[in-house]
C-alpha positions in Angstrom: 416.2 266.2 102.5 414.0 267.0 105.5 410.4 267.9 104.8 408.6 270.2 107.2 404.9 269.8 106.7 403.3 273.1 105.7 399.8 273.4 107.0 399.8 276.9 108.6 401.3 275.8 111.9 402.5 278.6 114.1 406.1 277.4 114.7 407.4 276.7 111.2 409.8 279.6 111.2 411.5 278.6 114.5 411.8 275.0 113.2 413.4 276.2 110.0 415.8 278.4 112.0 416.8 275.4 114.2 417.5 273.3 111.1 419.5 276.2 109.5 421.7 276.4 112.7 422.4 272.6 112.3 423.2 273.0 108.6 420.4 270.6 107.6 418.9 270.6 104.1 415.1 271.1 104.4 412.0 272.3 102.6 408.7 273.6 104.0 406.2 271.9 101.8 402.6 270.7 101.4 403.6 268.8 98.3 402.6 265.1 98.9 405.3 263.7 96.6 408.1 265.7 98.4 406.8 264.7 101.8 406.6 261.0 100.8 410.1 261.0 99.3 411.8 263.0 102.1 414.5 261.2 104.2 412.8 262.5 107.4 409.7 264.5 108.1 409.0 267.1 110.8 405.4 267.7 111.7 405.3 271.1 113.5 402.4 272.5 115.4 401.1 275.5 117.3 397.4 276.2 117.1 394.0 274.6 117.5 393.5 270.8 117.0 390.3 271.0 115.0 391.5 273.8 112.7 394.8 271.9 112.2 393.0 268.7 111.3 390.6 270.5 109.0 393.6 271.9 107.0 395.3 268.5 107.0 392.2 266.8 105.7 391.5 269.5 103.1 395.0 269.3 101.7 395.0 265.5 101.7 397.9 265.5 104.2 396.2 263.4 106.9 396.3 260.2 104.9 399.8 261.0 103.7 401.1 261.4 107.3 399.4 258.1 108.4 401.1 256.2 105.5 404.7 257.5 106.0 407.4 254.9 106.6 410.4 257.2 107.2 411.1 258.8 110.6 408.7 261.6 111.6 409.0 264.0 114.5 405.8 265.7 115.7 406.3 268.8 117.7 403.7 270.1 120.3 400.4 270.1 118.5 402.1 267.9 115.9 402.6 265.3 118.6 399.0 265.6 119.9 397.6 265.1 116.4 399.3 261.7 116.1 396.8 260.5 118.7 393.3 259.2 118.2 391.3 262.1 119.6 391.7 265.4 121.4 389.4 267.0 124.0 390.1 270.3 122.2 386.8 270.8 120.3 386.3 267.0 120.5 388.6 266.5 117.5 389.3 263.3 115.7 393.0 263.2 115.1 395.3 260.9 113.0 394.9 257.8 115.1 398.5 256.7 114.7 399.1 256.4 118.5 396.1 254.9 120.4 395.9 257.6 123.1 393.5 260.5 123.8 394.7 264.1 124.3 393.2 265.6 127.5 392.9 269.1 128.9 394.8 270.1 132.1 392.5 270.7 135.0 392.1 274.3 136.1 391.3 273.3 139.7 394.9 273.7 141.0 395.9 277.0 142.5 399.6 275.9 142.5 399.8 275.2 138.8 398.7 277.4 135.9 397.1 276.4 132.6 398.5 276.7 130.0 401.7 275.0 131.1 404.2 277.5 129.9 407.9 277.7 130.4 410.8 275.5 131.2 410.3 272.0 132.7 412.3 268.9 133.3 412.3 265.7 131.2 412.3 262.4 133.1 412.6 258.7 132.2 414.2 259.7 128.9 414.3 256.3 127.1 415.1 256.7 123.5 418.0 257.4 121.1 416.5 260.9 120.5 417.7 261.8 124.0 421.3 260.6 123.5 423.9 262.8 125.1 421.3 264.4 127.5 420.9 264.2 131.2 417.7 262.9 132.8 417.1 266.3 134.5 417.5 268.5 131.4 414.9 271.2 130.8 412.9 272.0 127.6 410.4 274.7 126.8 406.7 274.0 126.9 403.5 275.9 125.9 400.3 273.8 126.0 396.9 273.4 127.7 396.4 269.8 126.5 398.5 266.8 127.3 399.0 263.1 126.4 398.8 260.8 129.4 401.8 258.7 130.4 401.6 255.2 128.8 403.7 252.4 127.4 404.2 254.8 124.4 406.0 257.4 126.6 409.7 257.8 126.0 409.9 260.7 128.5 407.6 262.2 131.1 407.2 265.6 132.7 405.2 266.8 135.7 402.8 269.7 135.6 399.7 269.0 137.8 400.4 265.3 137.0 402.9 263.2 135.1 402.3 263.4 131.4 404.1 262.3 128.2 406.6 264.8 127.2 407.6 262.5 124.3 405.9 259.5 122.7 406.9 256.9 120.1 405.4 254.2 118.0 407.3 252.6 115.1 408.7 255.5 112.9 406.6 258.2 114.6 408.1 260.2 117.5 406.3 263.1 119.1 407.6 265.7 121.6 405.2 267.9 123.6 407.9 270.6 124.2 409.5 272.8 121.6 413.0 271.6 120.9 413.4 274.5 118.4 413.0 276.9 121.4 414.9 274.8 124.0 418.5 276.0 123.5 421.3 273.5 123.4 419.2 270.7 124.8 416.6 271.1 122.1 419.3 271.4 119.4 420.8 268.1 120.5 417.3 266.4 120.3 416.8 267.7 116.8 420.4 266.6 115.9 419.7 263.2 117.3 416.5 262.9 115.3 418.3 263.9 112.1 421.1 261.4 112.7 419.0 258.4 113.9 
């Protein structure tokens, strides 16, 4: 069973719909025992970093997530919350990946913030991207980003190169929305489920 962590994230319905299309068995839950015993965990996210962390802490889910040993996929804000800190309201996050989430600069007239729409994945270097091309596009909506680093398993350019996916041990995060990225996103979710 796939556990989708329920903490009032804005994209849980679209994640559930993506899993339904793939015929995956899942449950949207905040039940600690169910999350800990799930085969795989999806950590969705659309919203504000501080509000999200407040809910995770109140429900006792922050400590649970940090202790998970099975594969976890963080999506958008779910990826950012895997990091140590976010510039969004100076928020302390889960601290699983030793990186800080930064805000895109508004100085550029060529690029808009938030980064919204389809963009290309580069340097895709993980089993989660199996069957995809290095120039495939996914759908992004975000004003904050994780810098490129040794934890990056794909990068994307908007104002600068940033991590469009990161990984450490059993934790994988994607900044884009695979559940809204058509066949490419469906393949990424399938790869996660089968890895």
